[in-house]
Residue frames as a rotation matrix with the C-alpha (Angstrom) as fourth column:
MET 1
-0.783 0.494 0.378 67.25
0.616 0.704 0.353 107.05
-0.092 0.509 -0.856 119.48
ARG 2
0.964 0.005 0.266 83.27
0.249 -0.363 -0.898 110.69
0.092 0.932 -0.351 107.88
VAL 3
-0.715 -0.229 0.661 101.70
-0.592 -0.305 -0.746 113.64
0.372 -0.924 0.082 104.45
ALA 4
-0.515 0.569 -0.641 99.30
0.496 0.808 0.318 110.83
0.699 -0.154 -0.698 106.70
LEU 5
-0.451 0.413 0.791 96.41
-0.672 -0.740 0.003 112.23
0.587 -0.531 0.612 108.72
SER 6
-0.918 0.213 0.334 94.64
-0.144 0.605 -0.783 110.75
-0.369 -0.767 -0.525 111.67
VAL 7
-0.549 0.810 0.205 91.17
0.821 0.477 0.313 109.10
0.156 0.340 -0.927 111.18
SER 8
0.042 0.669 -0.742 89.57
0.767 -0.497 -0.405 112.11
-0.640 -0.552 -0.534 112.98
LEU 9
-0.409 -0.278 -0.869 91.04
-0.200 -0.902 0.382 114.66
-0.890 0.330 0.314 110.60
LEU 10
-0.999 0.033 -0.020 90.03
-0.014 0.190 0.982 112.71
0.036 0.981 -0.190 107.60
LEU 11
-0.386 0.920 -0.063 86.51
0.916 0.374 -0.144 112.29
-0.109 -0.114 -0.988 108.84
SER 12
-0.023 0.323 -0.946 86.25
0.289 -0.904 -0.316 116.07
-0.957 -0.281 -0.073 109.03
LEU 13
-0.808 -0.265 -0.527 86.75
-0.390 -0.430 0.814 116.04
-0.443 0.863 0.244 105.21
ALA 14
-0.452 0.679 0.579 83.31
0.463 0.733 -0.498 114.38
-0.762 0.043 -0.646 104.76
SER 15
0.359 0.637 -0.682 82.06
-0.198 -0.662 -0.723 117.22
-0.912 0.394 -0.112 102.57
PHE 16
-0.312 -0.547 -0.777 84.35
-0.889 -0.122 0.442 115.95
-0.337 0.828 -0.448 99.84
SER 17
-0.932 0.021 0.363 82.52
0.063 0.993 0.104 112.55
-0.358 0.120 -0.926 99.75
ALA 18
-0.516 0.823 -0.238 79.53
-0.537 -0.095 0.838 111.74
0.667 0.560 0.491 97.75
ALA 19
0.104 0.619 0.779 76.63
-0.947 0.301 -0.113 110.09
-0.304 -0.726 0.617 99.58
VAL 20
-0.124 -0.319 -0.939 77.96
-0.567 0.800 -0.197 106.50
0.814 0.508 -0.280 99.66
GLN 21
0.744 0.351 0.568 76.97
-0.668 0.398 0.630 103.62
-0.005 -0.848 0.530 101.92
THR 22
-0.342 -0.939 0.044 79.76
-0.939 0.339 -0.063 101.47
0.044 -0.063 -0.997 103.22
CYS 23
0.803 0.551 -0.225 79.67
-0.522 0.834 0.179 97.68
0.286 -0.026 0.958 103.36
VAL 24
-0.090 -0.803 0.590 81.80
-0.800 0.411 0.437 94.69
-0.593 -0.432 -0.679 104.40
ASN 25
0.161 0.205 -0.965 82.50
-0.876 0.481 -0.044 91.98
0.455 0.853 0.257 101.72
THR 26
0.887 0.360 -0.290 82.64
-0.247 0.900 0.360 88.36
0.391 -0.247 0.887 102.25
ASN 27
0.204 -0.891 -0.406 86.32
0.590 0.443 -0.675 88.51
0.781 -0.102 0.616 103.05
GLY 28
0.399 0.051 -0.916 85.78
0.900 -0.215 0.380 91.04
-0.178 -0.975 -0.132 105.78
ILE 29
-0.683 -0.720 0.119 87.09
0.721 -0.639 0.269 93.99
-0.117 0.270 0.956 103.80
VAL 30
-0.043 0.676 -0.735 85.40
0.387 -0.668 -0.636 97.43
-0.921 -0.312 -0.233 104.01
GLY 31
-0.780 -0.294 0.553 84.06
0.615 -0.194 0.764 98.80
-0.117 0.936 0.332 100.82
GLU 32
-0.687 0.571 -0.450 81.27
-0.423 -0.817 -0.391 100.89
-0.591 -0.078 0.803 99.27
CYS 33
-0.137 0.750 0.647 77.90
0.591 0.586 -0.554 100.05
-0.795 0.307 -0.524 97.81
ILE 34
-0.216 -0.048 -0.975 78.17
-0.640 -0.747 0.179 101.31
-0.737 0.663 0.131 94.23
SER 35
0.814 0.524 -0.251 77.14
-0.507 0.430 -0.747 99.97
-0.283 0.735 0.616 90.83
THR 36
0.551 -0.593 0.587 79.27
0.437 0.804 0.402 97.19
-0.711 0.035 0.703 89.36
SER 37
0.629 -0.222 0.745 80.07
0.701 -0.252 -0.667 99.41
0.336 0.942 -0.003 86.40
SER 38
0.790 -0.298 0.535 81.30
-0.382 -0.923 0.050 102.23
0.479 -0.244 -0.843 88.55
CYS 39
0.669 -0.587 0.455 83.40
-0.270 0.378 0.886 99.74
-0.692 -0.716 0.094 90.69
SER 40
0.442 -0.605 0.663 85.15
0.810 0.586 -0.006 98.25
-0.385 0.539 0.749 87.59
GLY 41
0.653 -0.141 0.744 85.59
0.460 -0.706 -0.538 101.69
0.602 0.694 -0.396 86.13
GLN 42
0.717 -0.423 0.554 87.42
-0.647 -0.700 0.303 102.82
0.260 -0.576 -0.775 89.31
GLY 43
-0.153 -0.851 -0.503 89.59
-0.611 0.482 -0.629 99.74
0.777 0.210 -0.593 89.32
GLY 44
-0.333 0.120 0.935 87.70
-0.905 0.237 -0.353 97.95
-0.265 -0.964 0.030 92.03
SER 45
-0.845 0.130 -0.518 86.20
-0.082 0.927 0.367 94.50
0.528 0.353 -0.773 92.47
SER 46
-0.178 0.893 0.413 82.55
-0.901 -0.317 0.297 93.83
0.396 -0.320 0.861 93.17
ASP 47
-0.960 -0.044 0.276 81.42
-0.176 0.862 -0.476 91.07
-0.217 -0.505 -0.835 95.51
PRO 48
-0.677 0.693 -0.247 78.31
-0.344 -0.002 0.939 89.45
0.651 0.721 0.240 94.02
ALA 49
-0.780 0.237 -0.579 76.89
0.543 0.716 -0.438 88.40
0.311 -0.656 -0.687 97.34
ASN 50
-0.016 0.873 0.487 74.17
0.347 -0.452 0.822 90.99
0.938 0.183 -0.296 97.45
LEU 51
-0.336 -0.302 -0.892 75.51
0.938 -0.017 -0.347 92.75
0.090 -0.953 0.289 100.57
CYS 52
-0.978 -0.020 -0.209 74.03
0.039 -0.996 -0.085 96.15
-0.206 -0.091 0.974 99.66
PRO 53
-0.021 0.993 -0.118 70.52
0.236 -0.109 -0.966 97.56
-0.972 -0.048 -0.232 99.47
GLY 54
0.016 0.123 -0.992 69.10
-0.809 -0.581 -0.085 98.14
-0.587 0.805 0.090 95.99
ASP 55
0.889 0.434 -0.146 69.02
-0.433 0.692 -0.578 95.87
-0.150 0.577 0.803 92.92
ASP 56
0.716 -0.633 0.296 71.67
0.552 0.772 0.315 93.34
-0.428 -0.062 0.902 91.76
SER 57
0.541 -0.587 0.603 73.60
0.449 -0.405 -0.797 96.12
0.711 0.701 0.044 89.91
ILE 58
0.362 -0.386 0.848 74.66
-0.701 -0.713 -0.026 97.55
0.615 -0.586 -0.529 93.36
GLN 59
0.769 -0.210 -0.603 77.21
0.391 0.902 0.184 95.43
0.506 -0.377 0.776 95.11
CYS 60
0.845 -0.491 -0.212 80.03
0.057 -0.312 0.948 95.79
-0.532 -0.813 -0.236 97.67
CYS 61
0.737 -0.646 0.199 83.07
0.191 -0.084 -0.978 97.26
0.649 0.758 0.061 95.87
THR 62
0.761 -0.618 -0.199 86.54
0.153 -0.127 0.980 96.95
-0.631 -0.776 -0.002 97.29
TRP 63
0.843 -0.534 -0.067 90.00
-0.310 -0.379 -0.872 98.03
0.440 0.756 -0.485 96.02
SER 64
0.602 -0.782 -0.159 93.59
0.643 0.357 0.678 97.19
-0.473 -0.511 0.718 96.32
GLY 65
0.949 -0.314 0.005 96.49
-0.265 -0.810 -0.524 99.43
0.168 0.496 -0.852 95.60
SER 66
0.589 -0.759 -0.275 100.12
0.588 0.637 -0.498 98.39
0.554 0.131 0.822 94.89
SER 67
-0.321 -0.715 0.621 101.46
0.061 -0.670 -0.740 101.57
0.945 -0.200 0.259 96.56
CYS 68
0.398 0.546 0.737 99.38
-0.690 -0.352 0.633 101.08
0.605 -0.761 0.236 99.67
ASN 69
-0.688 -0.664 -0.292 101.23
-0.200 0.561 -0.803 99.59
0.697 -0.494 -0.519 102.66
GLY 70
-0.744 0.582 0.330 97.91
-0.351 0.080 -0.933 98.57
-0.569 -0.810 0.144 104.22
GLN 71
-0.475 0.703 0.530 94.38
0.815 0.578 -0.036 98.17
-0.332 0.415 -0.847 102.94
CYS 72
-0.956 0.232 0.181 92.50
-0.097 -0.829 0.551 100.51
0.277 0.509 0.815 100.53
MET 73
-0.354 0.878 -0.322 89.09
0.922 0.385 0.035 101.33
0.155 -0.285 -0.946 102.01
PRO 74
0.348 0.533 0.771 86.64
0.204 -0.846 0.493 104.16
0.915 -0.014 -0.403 102.76
TYR 75
-0.586 -0.734 0.343 88.22
-0.161 -0.309 -0.937 106.07
0.794 -0.604 0.063 105.66
LEU 76
0.228 0.714 0.662 85.06
-0.891 -0.121 0.438 105.53
0.393 -0.689 0.609 107.76
GLY 77
0.921 0.299 -0.248 86.17
-0.219 0.928 0.302 101.91
0.321 -0.224 0.920 108.06
CYS 78
0.093 -0.985 -0.147 89.78
0.079 0.155 -0.985 102.48
0.992 0.080 0.092 109.00
SER 79
0.943 0.194 -0.269 90.79
0.250 0.116 0.961 101.45
0.218 -0.974 0.061 112.53
GLY 80
0.093 -0.969 -0.228 94.32
0.956 0.023 0.293 102.76
-0.279 -0.245 0.928 112.02
THR 81
-0.143 -0.238 -0.961 95.58
0.019 -0.971 0.238 105.77
-0.990 0.016 0.143 110.20
SER 82
0.617 0.420 0.666 94.29
0.658 0.188 -0.729 106.77
-0.431 0.888 -0.160 106.70
ASP 83
-0.497 -0.796 -0.347 96.74
0.271 -0.522 0.809 108.24
-0.825 0.308 0.475 104.14
PRO 84
0.567 0.816 -0.110 94.95
0.219 -0.279 -0.935 110.39
-0.794 0.506 -0.337 101.52
ALA 85
-0.025 -0.735 -0.677 97.95
-0.465 -0.591 0.659 110.55
-0.885 0.331 -0.327 99.20
ASN 86
0.461 0.362 -0.810 96.33
-0.879 0.064 -0.472 109.05
-0.119 0.930 0.347 96.19
LEU 87
-0.607 -0.737 0.298 97.68
-0.733 0.664 0.148 105.51
-0.307 -0.128 -0.943 96.99
CYS 88
-0.570 0.529 0.628 94.44
0.299 0.846 -0.442 103.79
-0.765 -0.064 -0.641 96.14
PRO 89
-0.863 0.449 0.231 92.05
0.167 -0.178 0.970 103.70
0.476 0.876 0.078 93.23
GLY 90
-0.090 0.887 -0.453 88.45
0.988 0.135 0.069 104.77
0.122 -0.441 -0.889 93.80
GLY 91
0.625 0.381 0.681 87.11
0.358 -0.916 0.183 108.12
0.694 0.129 -0.708 94.95
ASP 92
-0.106 -0.670 0.735 88.78
-0.391 -0.651 -0.650 110.60
0.914 -0.357 -0.193 97.21
GLU 93
0.467 0.425 0.776 87.20
-0.869 0.056 0.492 108.84
0.166 -0.903 0.396 100.23
VAL 94
0.977 -0.159 -0.139 88.99
0.168 0.984 0.052 105.62
0.129 -0.075 0.989 99.54
GLN 95
0.455 -0.805 0.380 92.27
-0.863 -0.504 -0.036 105.95
0.220 -0.312 -0.924 101.44
CYS 96
0.023 -0.606 -0.795 95.14
-0.047 0.794 -0.606 103.65
0.999 0.051 -0.010 102.39
CYS 97
0.773 0.322 0.547 94.44
-0.550 -0.088 0.830 102.49
0.315 -0.943 0.109 105.87
GLU 98
-0.101 -0.918 -0.383 97.76
-0.148 0.395 -0.907 101.69
0.984 -0.035 -0.176 107.69
GLY 99
-0.908 -0.386 0.162 98.18
-0.221 0.112 -0.969 100.05
0.356 -0.916 -0.188 111.08
GLY 100
-0.057 0.995 0.087 94.66
-0.785 -0.098 0.611 98.78
0.617 -0.033 0.787 111.17
HIS 101
-0.639 -0.118 0.760 93.32
-0.680 0.548 -0.486 96.29
-0.359 -0.828 -0.431 113.69
GLY 102
-0.877 0.398 -0.269 91.53
0.156 0.765 0.625 93.13
0.455 0.506 -0.733 112.99
ALA 103
-0.092 0.966 0.242 87.89
-0.376 -0.258 0.890 92.75
0.922 -0.009 0.387 113.60
LEU 104
-0.639 -0.052 0.767 86.81
-0.769 0.060 -0.636 92.37
-0.013 -0.997 -0.078 117.22
SER 105
-0.960 0.258 -0.106 85.11
0.250 0.965 0.080 89.17
0.123 0.050 -0.991 118.25
GLY 106
-0.244 0.965 -0.093 81.43
0.820 0.154 -0.551 89.23
-0.518 -0.210 -0.829 117.37
TYR 107
0.445 0.423 -0.790 81.70
0.058 -0.893 -0.445 92.39
-0.894 0.152 -0.422 115.30
ASN 108
0.687 -0.220 0.693 82.44
0.726 0.199 -0.658 93.14
0.007 0.955 0.296 111.58
ALA 109
-0.276 -0.944 0.180 85.19
0.950 -0.296 -0.095 95.30
0.143 0.145 0.979 110.32
LEU 110
-0.242 0.186 0.952 83.14
0.157 -0.961 0.227 98.57
0.957 0.205 0.203 110.31
GLN 111
0.813 0.582 0.008 81.74
0.060 -0.097 0.994 98.05
0.579 -0.807 -0.113 113.79
SER 112
0.497 -0.710 -0.498 85.27
0.852 0.292 0.434 97.28
-0.163 -0.641 0.750 115.10
ALA 113
-0.417 -0.619 0.666 86.70
0.715 -0.676 -0.181 100.40
0.562 0.400 0.724 113.36
HIS 114
0.222 0.535 0.815 84.08
-0.156 -0.806 0.571 102.55
0.963 -0.253 -0.095 115.06
ALA 115
0.910 0.076 -0.408 84.96
0.368 0.311 0.876 100.96
0.193 -0.947 0.255 118.39
TYR 116
-0.049 -0.993 -0.110 88.60
0.996 -0.057 0.064 101.88
-0.070 -0.107 0.992 117.91
GLN 117
-0.328 -0.011 0.945 87.54
0.400 -0.908 0.128 105.41
0.856 0.420 0.302 116.84
ILE 118
0.745 0.609 0.271 85.46
-0.086 -0.315 0.945 105.80
0.661 -0.728 -0.183 120.01
GLY 119
0.715 -0.491 -0.499 88.41
0.699 0.464 0.545 104.48
-0.036 -0.738 0.674 121.98
ALA 120
-0.294 -0.839 0.458 90.72
0.873 -0.431 -0.229 107.02
0.389 0.333 0.859 120.41
ALA 121
0.136 0.446 0.885 88.37
-0.039 -0.890 0.455 109.81
0.990 -0.096 -0.103 121.52
VAL 122
0.942 0.235 -0.240 88.45
0.193 0.205 0.959 108.47
0.275 -0.950 0.148 125.08
LYS 123
0.273 -0.938 -0.212 92.28
0.953 0.234 0.194 108.35
-0.132 -0.255 0.958 125.02
ASP 124
-0.333 -0.376 0.865 92.56
0.602 -0.791 -0.112 111.89
0.726 0.483 0.490 123.51
ALA 125
0.444 0.605 0.661 90.41
-0.151 -0.677 0.721 113.17
0.883 -0.420 -0.209 126.26
GLY 126
-0.581 -0.780 0.230 92.74
-0.453 0.075 -0.888 111.56
0.676 -0.621 -0.397 128.81
LEU 127
0.247 0.809 0.533 89.74
-0.965 0.158 0.208 109.50
0.084 -0.566 0.820 130.31
ASN 128
-0.627 -0.502 0.596 89.73
-0.679 0.727 -0.101 106.04
-0.382 -0.468 -0.797 131.78
ARG 129
-0.980 0.168 -0.102 88.06
0.107 0.891 0.442 102.68
0.165 0.422 -0.891 131.37
GLN 130
-0.406 0.865 -0.294 84.76
0.489 -0.066 -0.870 103.98
-0.772 -0.497 -0.396 132.87
ALA 131
-0.106 0.318 -0.942 84.55
-0.550 -0.808 -0.211 106.45
-0.828 0.496 0.260 130.11
CYS 132
-0.810 -0.219 -0.544 85.27
-0.579 0.446 0.683 103.77
0.093 0.868 -0.488 127.52
LEU 133
-0.825 0.557 0.097 82.61
0.497 0.797 -0.343 101.51
-0.269 -0.235 -0.934 129.03
ALA 134
-0.125 0.829 -0.546 80.03
0.181 -0.522 -0.834 104.35
-0.975 -0.203 -0.085 128.90
ALA 135
-0.253 -0.067 -0.965 80.90
-0.780 -0.576 0.244 105.37
-0.572 0.815 0.094 125.30
ILE 136
-0.889 -0.218 -0.404 81.00
-0.432 0.690 0.580 101.88
0.152 0.690 -0.708 123.90
THR 137
-0.678 0.734 0.029 77.89
0.517 0.505 -0.691 100.72
-0.522 -0.454 -0.722 125.78
THR 138
0.002 0.713 -0.701 76.11
-0.134 -0.694 -0.707 103.69
-0.991 0.095 0.094 124.19
GLY 139
-0.447 -0.269 -0.853 77.38
-0.858 -0.143 0.494 102.94
-0.255 0.952 -0.167 120.74
ILE 140
-0.990 0.132 -0.047 76.23
0.115 0.957 0.266 99.36
0.080 0.258 -0.963 120.89
THR 141
-0.459 0.879 -0.130 72.81
0.591 0.193 -0.783 100.20
-0.663 -0.436 -0.609 122.31
GLU 142
0.062 0.577 -0.814 71.96
-0.274 -0.775 -0.570 103.12
-0.960 0.258 0.110 120.16
ALA 143
0.523 0.101 -0.846 73.33
-0.810 -0.248 -0.531 101.85
-0.264 0.963 -0.048 116.80
ASN 144
0.873 -0.251 0.419 75.12
0.230 0.968 0.101 98.45
-0.431 0.008 0.902 117.19
LEU 145
0.084 -0.954 -0.288 78.27
0.151 -0.273 0.950 100.37
-0.985 -0.123 0.121 116.55
LEU 146
-0.138 -0.027 0.990 77.18
0.988 0.061 0.139 101.50
-0.064 0.998 0.018 113.01
ASN 147
-0.781 -0.138 -0.609 77.25
0.149 -0.988 0.033 105.00
-0.606 -0.065 0.793 111.64
TYR 148
-0.120 0.906 0.406 73.72
0.900 0.272 -0.340 105.91
-0.419 0.325 -0.848 110.62
ALA 149
-0.956 0.189 0.226 72.38
-0.039 -0.841 0.540 108.42
0.292 0.507 0.811 108.17
ASN 150
-0.487 0.873 -0.003 68.72
0.305 0.166 -0.938 109.38
-0.818 -0.458 -0.347 108.70
SER 151
-0.444 0.400 0.802 66.12
0.893 0.127 0.431 109.40
0.070 0.908 -0.413 105.89
ASP 152
0.649 0.759 -0.049 64.60
0.754 -0.635 0.167 112.56
0.096 -0.145 -0.985 107.43
VAL 153
0.538 -0.557 -0.632 67.90
-0.040 -0.766 0.642 114.38
-0.842 -0.320 -0.435 107.61
ASP 154
0.987 -0.061 0.150 68.95
0.160 0.196 -0.968 114.86
0.030 0.979 0.203 103.93
ALA 155
0.570 -0.817 0.086 72.20
-0.743 -0.557 -0.371 116.36
0.351 0.148 -0.925 104.77
SER 156
0.251 -0.516 0.819 73.37
-0.630 0.556 0.543 113.18
-0.735 -0.652 -0.185 106.57
TYR 157
0.798 -0.025 0.602 73.59
0.402 0.767 -0.500 111.52
-0.449 0.641 0.622 103.16
ASN 158
0.825 -0.565 0.018 76.45
-0.414 -0.626 -0.661 113.94
0.384 0.538 -0.751 102.34
TYR 159
-0.031 -0.826 0.562 78.70
-0.989 0.108 0.103 111.75
-0.146 -0.553 -0.820 104.58
LEU 160
-0.518 -0.182 -0.836 79.81
-0.365 0.931 0.024 108.22
0.773 0.317 -0.549 104.41
TYR 161
-0.073 0.596 0.800 77.40
-0.991 0.046 -0.125 106.02
-0.111 -0.802 0.587 106.36
ASP 162
-0.928 -0.366 0.070 76.86
-0.365 0.930 0.026 102.36
-0.074 -0.002 -0.997 107.16
ALA 163
-0.599 0.801 -0.008 73.13
0.800 0.599 0.047 102.18
0.043 0.021 -0.999 107.46
VAL 164
-0.686 0.470 0.556 69.94
-0.141 -0.835 0.533 104.31
0.714 0.287 0.638 107.34
SER 165
-0.675 0.553 -0.489 67.47
0.720 0.345 -0.602 105.03
-0.164 -0.758 -0.631 110.18
SER 166
-0.338 0.584 0.738 64.31
0.260 -0.696 0.670 107.20
0.905 0.418 0.083 110.42
ASP 167
0.172 0.373 -0.912 64.18
0.967 0.112 0.228 107.80
0.187 -0.921 -0.342 114.21
TYR 168
0.702 0.174 -0.691 63.38
0.362 -0.922 0.136 111.46
-0.613 -0.345 -0.710 114.70
ASP 169
0.838 -0.544 -0.054 66.54
-0.387 -0.521 -0.761 113.38
0.385 0.658 -0.647 113.51
SER 170
0.623 -0.624 0.471 69.01
-0.323 0.342 0.882 111.01
-0.712 -0.702 0.012 115.19
VAL 171
0.833 -0.399 -0.384 72.23
-0.313 0.233 -0.921 110.24
0.457 0.887 0.070 113.29
GLY 172
0.016 -0.995 0.103 75.59
-0.801 -0.074 -0.594 108.61
0.598 -0.073 -0.798 113.78
VAL 173
-0.392 -0.249 -0.885 76.87
0.137 0.936 -0.324 105.91
0.910 -0.249 -0.333 116.03
PHE 174
-0.943 0.089 -0.322 75.54
0.313 -0.104 -0.944 107.64
-0.117 -0.991 0.071 119.08
GLN 175
-0.136 0.947 0.292 72.15
0.882 -0.018 0.471 108.60
0.451 0.322 -0.833 117.47
GLN 176
-0.589 -0.070 -0.805 72.58
0.543 -0.772 -0.330 112.17
-0.599 -0.632 0.492 118.49
ARG 177
0.358 0.891 0.278 69.66
0.861 -0.200 -0.467 114.34
-0.360 0.407 -0.839 117.49
VAL 178
-0.374 -0.516 0.770 70.51
0.817 -0.576 0.012 117.11
0.438 0.634 0.637 115.07
THR 179
0.595 0.705 0.387 68.11
0.333 -0.655 0.679 119.34
0.732 -0.274 -0.624 116.98
TYR 180
0.980 -0.191 -0.054 70.49
0.004 -0.256 0.967 119.21
-0.198 -0.948 -0.251 119.93
TYR 181
0.080 -0.986 0.145 73.75
0.275 0.162 0.948 118.39
-0.958 -0.035 0.284 118.18
PRO 182
0.825 0.507 -0.250 73.56
-0.043 -0.386 -0.922 120.59
-0.564 0.771 -0.296 114.98
ASP 183
0.068 -0.868 -0.492 77.15
-0.907 -0.259 0.333 119.90
-0.417 0.424 -0.804 113.85
LEU 184
0.933 0.355 -0.056 76.64
-0.335 0.801 -0.497 117.13
-0.131 0.482 0.866 111.25
ASP 185
0.278 -0.894 -0.352 80.41
-0.587 0.132 -0.799 117.01
0.761 0.428 -0.488 110.58
ALA 186
-0.606 -0.546 0.579 80.89
-0.777 0.248 -0.579 115.91
0.172 -0.800 -0.575 114.15
ASP 187
0.168 0.801 0.575 77.69
-0.844 0.418 -0.336 113.78
-0.510 -0.429 0.746 114.38
MET 188
0.933 0.261 -0.247 78.60
-0.360 0.681 -0.638 111.65
0.002 0.684 0.729 111.40
ASP 189
0.030 -0.969 -0.244 82.21
-0.477 0.201 -0.856 111.16
0.878 0.142 -0.456 112.54
PRO 190
0.567 0.328 -0.755 82.35
0.381 0.709 0.594 108.39
0.730 -0.625 0.277 115.22
LYS 191
-0.340 -0.832 -0.439 85.38
0.837 -0.055 -0.544 109.94
0.428 -0.553 0.715 116.89
GLN 192
-0.862 0.065 0.502 83.96
-0.124 -0.989 -0.085 113.44
0.491 -0.136 0.861 117.06
ALA 193
0.173 0.982 0.080 80.58
-0.354 -0.014 0.935 112.15
0.919 -0.190 0.345 118.10
ALA 194
0.312 -0.206 -0.927 82.25
0.745 0.659 0.105 110.23
0.589 -0.724 0.359 120.89
ALA 195
-0.749 -0.660 0.050 84.04
0.522 -0.636 -0.569 113.40
0.408 -0.400 0.821 121.98
ALA 196
-0.396 0.752 0.527 80.62
-0.477 -0.659 0.582 115.19
0.785 -0.020 0.619 122.15
PHE 197
0.524 0.699 -0.487 79.27
0.032 0.556 0.831 112.43
0.851 -0.451 0.269 124.28
LEU 198
0.018 -0.635 -0.772 82.26
0.905 0.338 -0.257 112.46
0.425 -0.695 0.581 126.67
LYS 199
-0.793 -0.282 0.541 82.09
0.133 -0.945 -0.298 116.16
0.595 -0.164 0.787 127.00
LYS 200
0.135 0.944 0.302 78.52
-0.571 -0.175 0.802 115.85
0.810 -0.281 0.515 128.33
MET 201
0.534 0.127 -0.836 79.45
0.287 0.903 0.321 112.81
0.796 -0.411 0.445 130.41
VAL 202
-0.393 -0.813 -0.429 82.20
0.740 -0.003 -0.672 114.40
0.545 -0.582 0.603 132.48
ASN 203
-0.700 0.249 0.669 79.76
-0.442 -0.887 -0.132 117.07
0.561 -0.388 0.732 133.72
VAL 204
0.477 0.805 -0.353 77.60
-0.101 0.449 0.888 114.30
0.873 -0.388 0.296 135.37
ASP 205
0.093 -0.371 0.924 78.24
-0.960 -0.279 -0.015 114.35
0.263 -0.886 -0.383 139.04
GLY 206
0.072 -0.117 0.990 79.87
-0.639 0.757 0.136 111.08
-0.765 -0.643 -0.021 140.19
TRP 207
0.692 0.258 -0.674 80.27
-0.714 0.387 -0.583 109.71
0.111 0.885 0.452 136.69
GLU 208
-0.309 -0.911 -0.274 83.59
-0.837 0.397 -0.376 107.95
0.451 0.113 -0.885 137.63
THR 209
-0.947 -0.139 0.291 81.80
-0.293 0.749 -0.594 105.55
-0.135 -0.648 -0.750 139.93
MET 210
-0.087 0.994 -0.071 78.21
-0.876 -0.110 -0.470 105.56
-0.475 0.021 0.880 138.61
ASP 211
-0.008 0.234 0.972 76.65
0.263 0.938 -0.224 102.37
-0.965 0.254 -0.069 137.25
VAL 212
-0.876 -0.482 -0.022 77.54
0.111 -0.246 0.963 102.33
-0.469 0.841 0.269 133.58
GLY 213
-0.413 0.785 0.461 73.91
0.865 0.179 0.469 101.82
0.285 0.592 -0.753 132.31
GLU 214
0.492 0.600 -0.631 72.68
0.762 -0.647 -0.022 104.65
-0.422 -0.470 -0.775 134.56
LEU 215
-0.261 -0.689 -0.676 75.54
0.152 -0.721 0.676 106.85
-0.953 0.073 0.293 133.35
CYS 216
-0.924 -0.056 0.379 74.60
0.379 0.008 0.925 106.24
-0.055 0.998 0.014 129.69
GLN 217
-0.001 0.987 0.160 70.99
0.959 -0.044 0.279 106.99
0.283 0.154 -0.947 130.34
THR 218
0.323 0.028 -0.946 71.89
0.561 -0.811 0.167 110.27
-0.762 -0.584 -0.278 132.19
VAL 219
-0.651 -0.655 -0.384 73.95
0.054 -0.545 0.837 111.43
-0.757 0.524 0.390 129.18
GLN 220
-0.958 0.208 0.196 71.51
0.233 0.167 0.958 110.22
0.167 0.964 -0.208 126.37
GLY 221
-0.597 0.800 -0.069 68.06
-0.544 -0.466 -0.698 110.62
-0.590 -0.379 0.713 127.94
SER 222
-0.930 0.212 -0.301 66.77
-0.121 0.596 0.794 107.59
0.348 0.774 -0.528 126.05
ALA 223
0.001 0.984 0.178 63.01
-0.943 -0.058 0.329 106.71
0.334 -0.168 0.928 126.04
TYR 224
0.769 0.165 -0.618 64.34
-0.084 0.984 0.159 103.10
0.634 -0.070 0.770 126.80
PRO 225
0.475 -0.620 0.624 66.53
-0.830 -0.552 0.084 103.62
0.292 -0.558 -0.777 129.89
THR 226
0.559 -0.210 0.802 67.13
-0.490 0.697 0.523 99.94
-0.669 -0.685 0.287 130.81
ARG 227
0.998 -0.056 0.015 68.52
0.045 0.593 -0.804 98.89
0.036 0.803 0.594 127.44
TYR 228
0.434 -0.898 0.073 72.01
-0.730 -0.398 -0.556 100.23
0.528 0.188 -0.828 128.18
SER 229
0.112 -0.423 0.899 72.67
-0.893 0.355 0.279 97.76
-0.437 -0.834 -0.338 130.96
ASP 230
0.872 0.299 0.387 72.10
-0.106 0.888 -0.447 94.85
-0.477 0.349 0.807 128.53
ASN 231
0.848 -0.517 0.113 75.28
0.211 0.134 -0.968 95.80
0.486 0.845 0.222 126.63
VAL 232
0.686 -0.614 0.390 77.72
-0.726 -0.541 0.424 96.63
-0.049 -0.574 -0.817 129.45
SER 233
0.497 -0.490 0.716 79.23
0.011 0.829 0.559 93.11
-0.868 -0.270 0.418 129.40
SER 234
0.644 -0.162 0.747 79.95
0.762 0.222 -0.609 93.46
-0.068 0.962 0.266 125.67
ALA 235
0.829 -0.338 0.447 81.46
-0.189 -0.920 -0.345 96.82
0.527 0.201 -0.826 126.21
ARG 236
0.665 -0.602 0.443 83.79
-0.508 0.070 0.858 95.38
-0.547 -0.796 -0.259 128.87
ASP 237
0.376 -0.496 0.783 85.15
0.614 0.766 0.191 92.86
-0.694 0.409 0.592 126.36
ILE 238
0.689 -0.208 0.694 85.62
0.580 -0.415 -0.701 95.63
0.434 0.886 -0.165 123.64
CYS 239
0.871 -0.318 0.375 87.21
-0.413 -0.887 0.208 98.09
0.266 -0.336 -0.904 126.03
SER 240
0.551 -0.662 0.508 89.66
-0.122 0.538 0.834 95.40
-0.825 -0.522 0.216 127.16
ALA 241
0.465 -0.302 0.832 90.47
0.808 0.529 -0.260 94.55
-0.361 0.793 0.490 123.50
ILE 242
0.607 -0.188 0.772 91.20
0.487 -0.680 -0.548 98.17
0.628 0.708 -0.321 122.53
GLY 243
-0.258 -0.960 0.112 93.42
0.462 -0.224 -0.858 98.93
0.849 -0.169 0.501 125.44
PHE 244
-0.108 0.282 0.953 91.40
-0.665 -0.733 0.141 99.98
0.739 -0.619 0.267 128.51
């Protein structure tokens, strides 16, 4: 304080994406903030509800694809598996999301997708509910489970992002500082960013039984150490919902 591939592999392809901000339309579908003319030209539909920054020509664009056995969306918002096999209109970053989960209670589709992506990192690492609690608590506290670009880190705009901050050089769901986490491919990928958090967390003595808020602070070194504890209860609900 980015054949069917897994979400984590797709996110590593962020260099192929233009600098595009994601959005959630009034029907809860993840889309992109682009001009209405670009949206229609790509076979999409613009939501006129002014859900995006900028003037009225920039709206939340979503797509449907007759060949997609799921939902066409930017892969950053997929809580299941994204298939890049040209099943959807739109840019290369718009993929067919299959096996996606519904939005978690109290969170939109983007936030929920990032929670599932974080949970996938915990499972891939073979870790338990305590690890999920720490990672999700941190994601809520640092960025409200949104993937942030940073206005002072120009390269962060080369990745799909949900919002923009200007806090030092902090980016992503975990607000990891590029000074200390120089791999932007990982920082701007919620699953890989979670893996970096977990890698540091498991080196904390006694992490398995430590107070969750204290554990988050030990890993993150925040200037506001007490804020993590405020979100542990929400993390418990999320971790239960995503299988921990």
